[in-house]
C-alpha positions in Angstrom: 187.3 55.6 -77.4 190.4 53.6 -74.8 192.1 50.6 -76.3 194.7 48.5 -73.9 196.1 45.4 -74.8 197.8 42.6 -73.8 200.2 40.3 -75.8 202.3 37.0 -75.8 203.9 37.3 -78.5 204.8 33.2 -79.6 208.0 32.8 -77.8 208.0 35.6 -75.3 207.9 35.1 -71.5 206.5 38.0 -70.5 203.4 39.6 -71.5 202.9 43.1 -73.0 201.2 45.8 -72.2 200.4 48.7 -74.2 197.6 50.4 -76.8 196.4 49.3 -79.7 199.5 48.9 -82.2 199.8 45.5 -80.6 197.5 44.4 -82.8 200.1 44.5 -85.9 201.9 42.3 -83.8 199.7 39.8 -83.3 198.8 39.8 -87.1 202.5 40.0 -88.0 203.8 37.0 -85.9 201.1 35.0 -84.2 200.6 34.3 -80.8 197.7 35.6 -78.4 196.2 38.8 -77.5 193.6 40.7 -75.2 192.1 43.9 -76.9 189.5 45.9 -74.4 187.8 48.4 -75.5 186.1 51.5 -73.2 183.8 52.7 -75.7 181.7 56.0 -75.3 182.1 56.6 -79.1 180.2 53.9 -80.5 180.7 54.9 -84.1 184.9 55.0 -84.0 184.7 51.6 -82.0 183.0 49.8 -84.7 185.1 51.8 -87.0 188.1 50.3 -85.6 186.6 46.4 -85.4 185.7 46.7 -88.6 189.0 48.0 -90.2 191.6 46.0 -87.8 189.7 42.8 -87.4 187.6 40.6 -89.3 184.9 40.6 -87.5 181.2 39.6 -88.7 179.1 43.5 -89.6 176.0 41.8 -87.4 178.2 40.9 -84.6 179.7 44.2 -84.2 176.7 45.4 -84.2 175.0 43.5 -81.0 178.2 44.0 -79.1 177.7 48.3 -79.5 174.2 48.1 -79.2 172.7 49.7 -76.2 170.9 46.7 -73.6 171.0 43.9 -75.7 170.1 40.8 -74.1 172.8 38.5 -73.1 173.6 35.9 -75.7 175.8 33.5 -77.7 176.4 33.4 -81.9 178.7 31.8 -83.8 180.1 32.5 -86.8 182.8 31.3 -89.1 185.8 32.6 -87.4 184.6 33.9 -84.3 182.1 33.7 -81.4 180.1 36.7 -79.6 179.2 36.4 -76.5 177.2 39.2 -74.3 177.0 39.2 -70.7 175.9 41.8 -68.3 178.0 42.5 -65.5 177.0 44.8 -62.3 178.0 48.5 -62.7 181.4 49.7 -61.4 179.6 51.8 -59.0 177.6 49.0 -58.1 177.8 48.3 -53.8 173.7 46.8 -53.3 170.5 45.9 -54.6 171.1 48.2 -57.1 171.0 46.2 -60.4 172.6 48.9 -62.6 174.0 46.7 -65.0 177.3 47.6 -67.7 176.9 45.3 -70.8 180.0 43.4 -71.7 180.8 42.1 -75.3 183.3 39.5 -76.0 184.9 38.5 -79.5 185.9 35.0 -78.5 188.4 33.9 -82.1 191.4 31.6 -81.9 194.6 33.1 -80.2 192.6 36.5 -79.7 190.2 37.7 -77.4 188.2 41.4 -77.4 186.3 42.9 -74.9 183.9 45.5 -75.6 181.9 47.7 -72.8 180.9 51.2 -72.7 181.5 51.8 -68.6 184.4 51.1 -66.4 184.0 47.2 -65.4 185.6 46.2 -62.3 185.8 42.2 -63.3 187.2 43.1 -66.3 189.4 45.1 -64.4 190.2 42.3 -61.8 190.8 39.9 -64.5 193.5 42.5 -66.5 195.3 42.8 -63.0 195.7 39.6 -62.3 197.5 38.8 -65.9 199.7 42.2 -65.4 201.0 39.7 -62.2 201.4 37.3 -63.9 198.0 34.7 -62.1 196.7 34.0 -65.1 198.6 32.6 -68.0 197.7 34.5 -71.7 198.6 31.2 -73.4 195.2 29.3 -71.4 193.1 31.0 -74.7 190.5 33.4 -75.5 187.7 31.1 -73.9 189.4 30.7 -70.2 190.2 33.5 -70.6 186.6 34.5 -71.3 185.3 32.5 -68.7 188.4 33.8 -65.9 186.3 37.4 -66.5 182.7 36.1 -65.9 183.8 34.6 -63.4 184.8 38.3 -61.5 181.0 38.7 -63.0 179.3 36.5 -60.4 181.4 36.6 -57.8 180.4 40.5 -57.6 176.7 39.4 -57.6 177.4 36.8 -54.4 178.6 39.9 -51.7 175.0 41.8 -52.4 172.8 39.0 -52.3 174.7 37.7 -49.2 173.9 40.9 -47.7 170.0 41.1 -49.2 169.6 38.1 -47.1 170.9 39.5 -43.9 168.9 42.4 -44.9 166.0 40.5 -45.0 165.8 38.5 -42.3 165.7 41.4 -39.9 163.0 43.0 -41.4 161.8 39.8 -41.0 161.8 40.3 -37.3 161.4 44.3 -37.2 157.7 43.7 -39.1 156.5 40.8 -36.5 157.6 43.3 -34.0 156.9 46.5 -35.1 155.9 46.9 -38.9 156.3 50.3 -41.0 155.2 51.7 -44.0 159.1 52.2 -44.2 159.6 48.7 -44.2 156.7 47.9 -46.7 158.5 50.4 -49.2 162.4 48.4 -48.8 160.9 45.3 -49.7 159.1 46.8 -52.4 162.3 47.6 -53.5 164.4 44.9 -53.0 161.7 42.4 -54.4 161.9 44.4 -57.9 165.7 44.6 -57.8 165.9 40.9 -56.9 163.5 40.1 -60.1 165.3 41.8 -62.3 168.2 40.1 -61.0 166.6 36.9 -61.6 165.7 38.0 -65.1 169.2 38.4 -65.6 170.7 35.6 -64.3 168.0 33.3 -66.2 169.9 34.9 -69.4 173.3 34.0 -68.4 172.2 30.5 -67.5 170.7 29.8 -70.6 173.7 31.3 -72.5 176.2 29.5 -71.0 174.9 26.8 -71.7 174.7 27.2 -75.1 178.0 28.9 -75.3 179.5 25.2 -74.0 177.1 23.4 -76.5 178.0 25.4 -79.4 182.1 24.9 -77.9 181.4 21.2 -77.4 180.1 21.0 -81.4 182.6 22.3 -82.8 185.5 20.0 -81.0 183.8 17.3 -82.5 184.0 13.5 -82.0 187.8 13.0 -82.7 188.8 16.1 -80.6 186.8 16.2 -77.6 186.5 19.4 -75.4 189.6 19.9 -73.7 189.0 18.9 -69.7 190.3 22.4 -68.7 187.8 24.3 -70.9 185.4 22.0 -69.8 186.0 22.9 -66.1 186.3 26.5 -66.3 182.9 26.6 -68.3 181.5 24.2 -66.0 182.5 26.3 -62.6 181.2 29.9 -64.4 178.3 28.1 -65.2 177.8 26.8 -61.3 178.5 30.4 -60.4 175.1 31.8 -62.7 173.1 29.0 -61.6 173.6 30.2 -58.0 173.6 33.6 -58.2 170.1 32.8 -60.4 169.2 30.3 -57.5 169.9 32.9 -54.8 168.3 36.0 -56.6 164.6 34.2 -56.9 164.6 32.4 -53.4 165.3 35.9 -51.8 162.7 37.5 -54.4 160.4 34.8 -53.1 161.1 35.8 -49.5 160.3 39.3 -50.0 157.2 38.5 -51.3 156.5 36.3 -48.3 157.2 39.1 -45.8 155.4 41.8 -47.9 152.1 39.1 -47.9 152.9 38.7 -44.4 153.6 42.3 -43.6 150.1 43.1 -44.7 148.5 40.2 -43.1 150.1 41.6 -40.5 149.0 45.3 -40.3 145.2 43.6 -41.4 144.4 41.7 -38.6 145.8 44.7 -36.2 142.9 46.7 -38.3 140.8 44.0 -37.7 141.4 43.9 -33.8 140.7 47.9 -34.2 138.0 47.6 -35.5 136.2 44.8 -33.5 136.8 47.1 -30.2 135.3 50.0 -32.1 132.5 47.9 -33.2 131.5 46.3 -29.6 132.1 50.0 -28.0 129.3 51.1 -30.2 127.5 48.1 -29.6 127.6 48.8 -25.8 127.0 52.4 -26.2 123.9 52.5 -28.8 121.2 51.5 -26.5 122.8 54.5 -24.4 122.0 56.9 -27.1 118.7 54.9 -27.5 117.7 55.8 -23.9 118.8 59.5 -23.9 116.8 59.7 -27.1 113.6 58.7 -26.3 113.7 60.8 -22.8 114.7 63.8 -24.9 111.5 63.9 -26.7 109.8 65.4 -24.5 105.8 64.8 -24.5 104.1 66.2 -22.5 102.3 62.8 -21.6 105.7 61.0 -19.9 105.4 59.8 -16.5 109.0 59.5 -15.5 109.7 63.0 -15.9 107.6 63.8 -13.2 109.1 60.9 -11.3 111.5 62.4 -8.7 114.1 60.2 -8.7 113.5 59.1 -12.4 116.6 61.1 -13.0 118.8 58.6 -10.9 117.2 55.3 -12.5 117.5 56.2 -15.5 121.6 56.8 -15.0 122.0 53.4 -13.2 119.9 51.8 -16.0 122.7 53.7 -18.5 125.3 51.9 -16.2 124.2 48.4 -15.9 123.9 48.6 -19.8 127.5 49.3 -19.7 128.9 47.3 -17.1 126.4 44.2 -18.8 128.0 44.9 -22.2 131.1 44.7 -21.0 130.9 41.4 -19.4 128.8 39.9 -22.3 132.1 42.1 -24.6 134.8 39.9 -22.7 132.8 36.2 -22.1 132.6 36.0 -26.0 136.1 37.7 -26.1 135.1 40.5 -28.8 137.5 42.7 -26.5 
């Protein structure tokens, strides 16, 4: 278990970065504390969260459960937000995800993940560069992390759009089984991504509604908090819409490829059928004169062989002319 902290005391102008020891200072003096936990040992993480914070046991259990669907749940003095970011190694359309759990409380944000998170690392570095002030609060800081999560999806989807456009052009010219396999794989990945984004959109919407309800009528939701939550919502909705759009495009390309392949097969079968119909009478003529009955006058005719060959040529030419006229060839 790896723990890092970013702590800003009430009277301090600078943020102090360190390990779990900052929890005691935050508990004593107040201020704002961000604890980020990279956890491979779930049992140790569960003990640490239970001992150092007063999080609900069910919230800790859900946060540490592998492959929990995104959700938001409110407790007495904190909320649990679970989302799914892209894996740190994901660069292409491989829907490898990393579960991110956020314990959001007044003056406190605890993030828990079992694998490295580029979105959290990016936000952490922005805090170190003082691009983000910790005093913005746990909700807005969570929104900054989630904005980074959503932004990682966009370049991958844009690259997918370009690849689908290329495949759309190539399929018409020279489709192949490898293209079909790539389209099916792309559709599968986009379907998984779309399903995840539906969870994200619903979770962020429920989160905002819960925060608005908790703020009450007399103290409405602060404009900056509302703006950041709207921004996160819009970005996840964009990812959701794009993944759904490209999924439908991939599905259309698959159907188009199958239609083109079926049309080409029909054209080939039509040519084979036409030639079969043309040459079938030749087989009949050859079969008749190959029976070798004794009473077959044509066999004794000196021009019989040439006459049959001429008849066969006429049948072939006539069949080709008719097939061409009827556009069978």
